[in-house]
C-alpha angles and dihedrals in degrees: 000000000000102000093186103058090140104029098167091055092046091049091049091050093045090052087054091053103266108157094194090053091049091048090051090053091048092049091053100041104032096080090049094048090045092051093049093047093045089050088059100039107026086207117116096199094047090047090052091048093048091047091052092048091048095054092042089054090047092050091051094047100044097081089059093050130088105235094202093058099034118110092206104192097051090043092050093048090048089055091048091049091050089052089051092048090051089053090049090053091049096047100025090223145044123185111246118216141166122292091220117171120217140199089236095052111098109211093192095059098024088230131124142094116256092195093053090049091050090055089056094050118111094239099036097163093049091048092050092050092046094048091047092050093049090047092050093047093049090048090055094051121086108268093247091053091051090047093052090050092049092050090048090050088053088062100251117155120241091254092052091050089049090054092047095046094038090235136128122265091243091051091051092051091048095045092047092048092050091044092051092049092047090048092050092047093049092043092051089049092052091045091053091048089052092050092051092049091051092059 
């Protein structure tokens, strides 16, 4: 079910205090925010806490926003990223891992177990090696580079990423290009290490 078939109207109503409209927005965006946060933290409890804090901050801020002018998704992701950055400052680190999607992960409910789904995959061993390599490469990248790649993997446009990261369009293009090249270089290096170890 697509709970946000008329997002502008729901945003407008939520800004005016409508609880059902806010709940519809949460139902639609919560799995996406959860997936992005989990991809950066790999910690289910921390992801849950950050998700809760994000939507609480959104709920508190909505009455001060103009629903007609609000680009909701970039604004929401910016709040989630600010929550994550605050956590980074508090803990000084968060483990970065792959934002792998899975056949067993239910986007509607935000529930599922990526590891259980991987066990069911036809090429389990290959998937485990691939996921581990992606996780290791993302962990070696600067956190901002990994974050840009994760947002890109989520399907956001460059302009949406620019809004979320409070950056220029040119800077997003440049950062994503550098992040992709760095990812490919590190991935190829890990792949070659793996091939030498297998001999």
